C-alpha positions in Angstrom: 0.0 0.0 0.0 1.5 3.3 -1.1 1.4 6.2 1.3 -0.1 9.5 0.1 2.1 12.6 -0.1 0.5 14.0 3.0 1.1 10.7 4.9 4.8 10.7 3.8 5.2 14.3 4.9 3.7 13.6 8.3 5.9 10.5 8.7 9.1 12.5 8.0 8.0 15.3 10.3 7.2 13.1 13.3 10.2 11.0 12.6 12.4 14.1 12.9 10.7 15.0 16.2 11.2 11.5 17.6 14.9 11.4 16.6 15.5 14.8 18.1 14.0 13.5 21.4 16.3 10.4 21.3 19.4 12.6 20.7 18.4 15.0 23.5 17.8 12.1 25.8 21.4 10.9 25.1 22.7 14.2 26.5 22.0 13.4 30.1 25.1 11.3 30.6 27.3 14.0 28.9 25.8 16.8 31.0 26.2 14.8 34.2 29.8 14.1 33.3 30.6 17.7 32.3 29.1 19.2 35.5 31.9 17.5 37.4 34.3 20.0 36.0 32.2 23.0 34.9 29.4 25.1 36.4 26.1 24.9 34.5 26.8 28.3 32.9 30.3 27.3 31.8 29.1 24.0 30.5 26.3 25.6 28.5 28.6 28.3 27.1 31.2 25.8 26.0 28.6 23.5 24.5 27.0 26.3 22.4 30.3 27.9 21.6 31.4 24.6 20.0 28.2 24.4 18.0 28.5 28.1 16.9 32.1 27.6 15.8 31.1 24.6 13.6 28.0 26.4 12.1 30.0 29.5 11.2 31.6 27.6 8.4 28.5 26.7 6.3 27.1 30.2 7.0 30.3 31.9 5.8 30.4 29.7 2.7 26.8 30.5 1.9 25.4 27.0 2.4 23.1 28.2 5.2 21.1 31.4 4.7 20.3 33.3 7.9 17.0 35.0 8.4 16.6 38.5 6.9 17.7 41.5 9.0 14.1 42.5 9.8 13.6 39.2 11.7 16.8 39.4 13.8 15.2 41.2 16.8 12.8 38.3 17.1 15.6 35.8 16.6 17.8 37.3 19.3 14.9 37.5 21.7 13.9 33.9 21.1 17.5 32.7 21.3 18.0 34.5 24.6 14.7 33.0 26.0 14.7 29.6 24.5 18.4 28.8 24.8 20.2 31.1 27.2 17.5 31.4 29.8 16.4 27.8 29.5 19.9 26.4 29.9 20.8 28.6 32.8 17.6 28.1 34.8 17.5 24.4 34.3 21.2 23.9 34.9 21.2 25.8 38.2 18.0 24.3 39.4 19.4 20.8 38.9 22.2 21.7 41.3 19.7 22.1 44.1 16.6 20.0 43.4 16.3 16.3 42.8 16.4 14.8 39.4 12.9 13.3 39.9 11.4 16.7 40.8 13.0 18.3 37.7 11.8 15.6 35.4 8.2 16.1 36.6 8.3 19.9 36.2 9.9 19.8 32.8 7.3 17.3 31.7 4.8 20.2 31.9 6.4 21.7 28.8 4.1 20.0 26.2 1.0 21.1 28.1 2.3 24.7 28.4 3.3 24.7 24.7 -0.2 23.4 23.7 -1.9 26.2 25.8 0.4 28.9 24.3 -0.1 27.6 20.8 -3.9 27.8 21.3 -3.6 31.4 22.6 -0.9 32.7 20.3 -1.4 30.7 17.1 -5.0 29.7 17.4 -4.2 26.0 17.2 -7.2 23.9 18.1 -6.8 21.6 21.0 -9.3 18.7 20.7 -10.6 16.7 23.6 -8.6 13.8 22.3 -5.4 15.9 22.4 -6.0 17.0 26.0 -6.7 13.3 27.0 -3.5 12.2 25.2 -1.4 14.9 26.9 -2.8 13.9 30.3 -2.1 10.2 29.8 1.4 10.9 28.6 2.1 13.1 31.7 0.7 10.3 33.9 3.2 8.0 32.3 6.0 10.4 33.1 5.0 10.3 36.7 5.1 6.5 36.7 8.5 6.5 35.1 9.8 9.0 37.7 8.5 6.9 40.6 9.6 3.7 39.0 13.1 5.0 38.7 13.3 5.4 42.4 13.7 9.1 42.3 12.5 11.1 45.3 9.9 13.7 44.5 11.1 16.4 46.9 10.1 19.8 45.8 12.0 22.8 46.9 11.9 26.6 46.2 14.5 26.2 43.5 11.8 24.3 41.6 10.6 27.8 40.5 13.7 27.9 38.2 12.4 24.7 36.5 9.1 26.4 35.9 10.9 29.3 34.3 12.7 26.8 32.1 9.4 25.3 31.1 7.9 28.6 30.2 11.1 29.7 28.3 11.2 26.6 26.1 7.5 26.7 25.4 7.8 30.4 24.3 10.7 29.4 22.1 8.6 26.6 20.5 5.5 28.6 19.9 6.7 32.1 19.0 9.1 30.8 16.3 6.3 29.4 14.3 5.4 32.7 12.5 9.2 33.1 11.7 9.4 29.5 10.3 6.5 30.3 8.0 8.6 32.9 6.1 12.2 31.7 6.6 14.1 28.5 6.4 14.0 26.3 9.5 17.8 25.6 9.2 18.6 29.3 9.0 16.5 30.1 12.0 17.9 27.3 14.0 21.5 28.4 13.3 20.7 32.0 14.1 19.0 31.1 17.4 22.0 29.1 18.4 24.2 32.1 17.7 21.9 34.3 19.7 21.8 31.8 22.6 25.6 31.6 22.7 25.8 35.4 22.9 23.4 35.4 25.8 25.5 32.9 27.7 28.8 34.8 27.3 28.4 37.1 30.4 28.1 34.0 32.6 31.3 32.3 31.5 34.2 34.7 31.9 36.2 32.0 33.7 35.7 29.4 31.0 39.0 29.9 29.1 41.1 29.2 32.2 38.8 26.3 33.2 39.2 24.6 29.8 43.0 24.2 30.2 42.5 22.4 33.5 39.8 19.8 32.9 40.5 16.2 31.6 40.3 15.6 27.9 37.6 13.1 28.3 35.2 15.7 29.8 36.1 18.0 26.9 35.1 15.3 24.5 31.7 14.9 26.3 31.1 18.6 25.9 32.1 18.4 22.3 29.4 15.7 21.8 26.8 17.9 23.5 27.7 20.7 21.0 27.4 18.6 17.9 24.7 16.0 18.8 22.0 17.5 21.0 22.7 21.1 20.1 23.2 21.1 16.3 21.5 18.0 15.2 18.9 18.0 17.9 17.7 21.6 17.4 17.8 21.3 13.6 15.6 18.2 13.6 13.2 19.7 16.2 12.8 23.1 14.5 12.4 21.2 11.1 9.5 19.3 12.7 8.0 22.5 14.2 8.0 24.2 10.7 5.8 21.4 9.3 3.4 20.5 12.2 1.5 22.1 15.0 3.6 23.0 18.1 1.2 21.0 20.4 1.7 17.8 18.3 5.4 18.1 18.1 6.0 19.0 21.7 4.0 15.9 22.9 7.1 13.8 21.9 8.9 15.3 24.9 6.8 13.0 27.0 8.8 10.0 25.8 12.1 11.5 26.8 12.3 9.9 30.3 11.5 6.5 28.7 14.3 6.9 26.1 16.7 8.1 28.8 15.9 5.1 30.9 16.5 2.8 27.9 19.9 4.5 27.1 20.9 4.1 30.8 19.9 0.4 30.6 22.0 -0.2 27.4 25.0 2.0 28.3 25.1 1.9 32.1 23.4 -1.4 32.9 20.6 0.3 34.9 17.7 -2.1 34.4 14.4 -0.2 34.5 11.7 -1.4 36.9 8.3 -2.8 35.9 6.7 0.5 37.0 9.1 2.4 34.6 8.0 0.1 31.7 4.3 0.6 32.5 4.9 4.4 32.6 6.7 4.2 29.3 3.7 2.5 27.7 1.4 5.2 29.0 3.8 8.0 27.8 4.1 6.5 24.3 0.3 5.8 24.2 -0.5 9.3 25.2 1.8 10.7 22.4 0.2 8.4 19.9 -3.3 9.6 21.0 -2.2 13.2 20.8 -0.8 12.8 17.3 -3.9 11.0 16.0 -6.3 13.3 17.7 -4.7 16.4 16.2 -4.8 14.9 12.7 -7.4 16.6 10.6 -10.3 14.5 9.6 -10.3 13.4 6.0 -12.7 15.4 3.8 -15.6 13.3 2.5 -15.2 12.2 -1.1 -17.0 14.4 -3.6 -20.1 12.8 -5.0 -20.0 12.4 -8.8 -22.2 14.8 -10.6 -24.7 13.1 -12.8 -24.5 14.6 -16.2 -27.9 14.6 -17.9 -28.1 13.4 -21.4 -28.6 16.3 -23.7 -31.6 15.7 -25.9 -31.9 17.2 -29.3 -34.5 20.0 -29.1 -37.5 19.4 -31.2 -38.5 21.8 -33.9 -40.2 24.8 -32.5 -39.1 24.2 -28.9 -36.4 25.8 -26.8 -33.8 23.6 -25.1 -34.0 24.0 -21.3 -30.8 24.1 -19.2 -29.8 20.8 -17.6 -31.4 20.6 -14.2 -28.2 19.4 -12.4 -26.1 22.3 -13.6 -26.5 25.9 -12.2 -27.6 28.5 -14.7 -25.0 31.3 -15.1 -25.9 34.9 -15.2 -25.7 36.3 -18.7 -23.5 39.1 -17.5 -20.8 36.8 -16.1 -17.4 37.4 -17.6 
C-alpha cells in the first residue's frame, strides 16, 4: 500500500521530532559528566560555543542562509529566552533539586506549549489531544516513581518552571518566523543568539578549559554537535511542518528513552513501573498525534450529467437541471 504525499510528509515530520528527542535524551550522561568540572553556565557556554564555531563555516560559505535583518530582533529574543534562559535556569535548578522533581516539572512543557499555541497561534486543542497529553504526563510520573527518584520539591523548583515557560515560548513564537524563513537558517541564528546570551556568565571558562581532563572536553564536544546542532535542527524542522502542540508531545517519551539508554550503556535495568509508565507515555503521544490529525474530507459525489436531448423543432432547449444557470452578464 503506497502512502499518500500527506502521509509521507507527516511520517518524515514526526520521525524528525522523535529522533530529536532520542538525541536530546542521550545528552543526560554527557551533562552529568561535564558538570563534574564545569558550572552549569560554563558547560552551556562551552557547548553552544562549539556548536556556533562549527556552524560559522556553512554560514560563511553561503550553504546556510540566515533570516533577513528584519527578523533578527525576534531571533535574538527567542535565542535568549529559549536557549540562554532555558539552559541557565534548568542547569542551576538541577544543582539544588532532585532529578525526579526536575523531570516532573519539565514534563509540563508539552501542556504549556499546547496552551500557548492555542492562545498565540489559534491552534485547536481537541478533547482527544487533551486526554493524550494527560495520559502521557501520567506515564512520566510513573517513570519517575519507577526510577526510584525522590519527589522532593524545593523553592528552586521555580527555576524549572521558568525553564518550562522559556522553552514553550521558544517553540510557539518561532512558528510565524518559520513560515517565512528557512528552518535551518532560523535554528542556526537562534544558536548564535543563545551563545551570545551565555557569554556574560562564562568569563572563567578559558582558564577552566585548560585544567579539565580531555575526556570531559570530548563529552562537551558531543553535546555541542549532537544535542545542540543535530537535535535543534531536527526539532525546528518538525515545528516548521506540524502544530507545536503535536510536536512537543514527543517530549513525554524523553524519560523513557533516557531510561533505555541508561539500561544499554550503564546497565541500569528499568523497573516494571518504569516500563508501564513508558507504555502510558508512548500511548499518550500516539493519541495526541492521531487526535490532532485533521479529519479526511468526504469524497465528492459524482455529478450526474444529464443526457442532452436534441431540441424538437419549435421548442427551446432547457438548461440541464443538475447544472446551475449562469448569469448572462458573467465574464
